[in-house]
C-alpha positions in Angstrom: 102.0 91.2 118.1 104.9 93.0 117.2 106.2 95.8 118.8 107.4 97.6 115.5 107.3 96.6 111.4 109.6 97.5 108.7 107.8 97.9 105.8 109.4 96.7 102.3 107.5 98.0 99.6 106.7 95.9 96.3 106.7 96.6 92.5 105.9 94.0 90.4 109.1 92.1 90.1 108.7 92.0 93.8 105.2 90.8 94.1 105.7 88.1 91.8 108.8 86.8 94.0 106.6 86.7 97.1 104.0 85.1 95.2 106.3 82.6 94.2 107.8 81.8 97.6 104.5 81.3 98.8 104.1 84.7 100.9 100.6 86.0 99.4 99.0 86.2 102.1 101.7 88.5 104.0 101.0 91.2 101.0 99.2 94.2 102.6 97.7 97.5 101.3 100.1 100.2 103.0 99.2 104.4 101.7 97.9 102.9 98.3 101.1 100.7 97.8 101.7 96.6 98.0 104.3 95.9 100.9 105.0 93.3 103.3 106.0 93.9 107.2 108.6 92.4 108.8 107.9 92.1 112.5 110.4 93.3 115.2 110.7 93.8 118.8 111.3 97.1 121.0 115.1 95.8 121.3 115.5 95.4 117.3 114.0 99.0 116.9 116.3 100.4 119.4 119.0 98.9 117.6 117.8 100.3 113.9 117.1 103.3 115.5 120.8 103.5 116.7 122.6 102.5 113.4 120.0 104.4 111.3 120.4 107.6 112.7 117.1 109.4 111.4 114.8 106.8 110.6 111.6 107.5 111.5 108.8 105.3 112.8 105.1 106.3 111.8 102.2 106.2 114.1 101.9 102.5 113.0 105.3 102.1 114.5 106.4 101.1 110.9 109.4 102.4 109.2 111.2 102.1 105.8 114.5 101.3 106.1 117.1 103.1 103.3 117.5 101.4 100.1 121.1 99.6 100.9 119.4 98.0 103.9 116.2 97.0 102.6 118.3 95.1 99.9 119.8 93.3 102.4 116.7 92.4 104.3 115.1 91.5 101.0 118.0 89.2 100.2 117.2 87.8 103.4 113.7 87.2 103.3 114.0 86.0 100.1 116.7 83.4 101.0 114.7 82.2 104.2 111.5 82.3 102.0 109.5 84.0 105.2 109.1 87.2 106.5 110.0 86.1 109.9 113.6 86.9 109.6 114.4 89.6 112.1 116.7 87.6 114.6 118.7 86.8 111.8 118.4 90.1 109.9 119.4 92.4 112.8 122.9 90.6 113.1 123.4 91.9 109.3 121.6 95.4 109.7 123.1 96.1 112.7 126.5 96.6 113.5 126.8 98.1 116.8 130.7 99.6 116.1 129.7 101.1 113.1 131.6 105.1 113.3 133.7 104.0 116.2 137.7 104.2 116.3 139.2 101.4 116.0 140.9 102.1 119.4 137.5 102.3 121.2 136.8 101.0 124.5 138.2 97.9 125.7 141.3 97.5 123.2 143.9 98.5 125.9 145.2 101.1 123.3 145.0 104.8 124.4 
């Protein structure tokens, strides 16, 4: 069981794409909408919270990514033909140096 989830809500086009990928069994009904859930660990959750300030998790420990990040995740899901993509996706979604000065710690610059 996952520690947390990313909800990716589906429109008709995305539902057809998911069905074409053979992932129909992964479609769920969430708040009256069709969605797929990408499972993640607590560590992934902390990275996403750090990378996307203001990211909210609901009572089921699920969140919805900002539009641009969701687009990146959607591309990864369709390219890999799986929703078990978090190990790879976190490397694309989380930039540990975002917002840091180019002369941050460890560069030897003062």
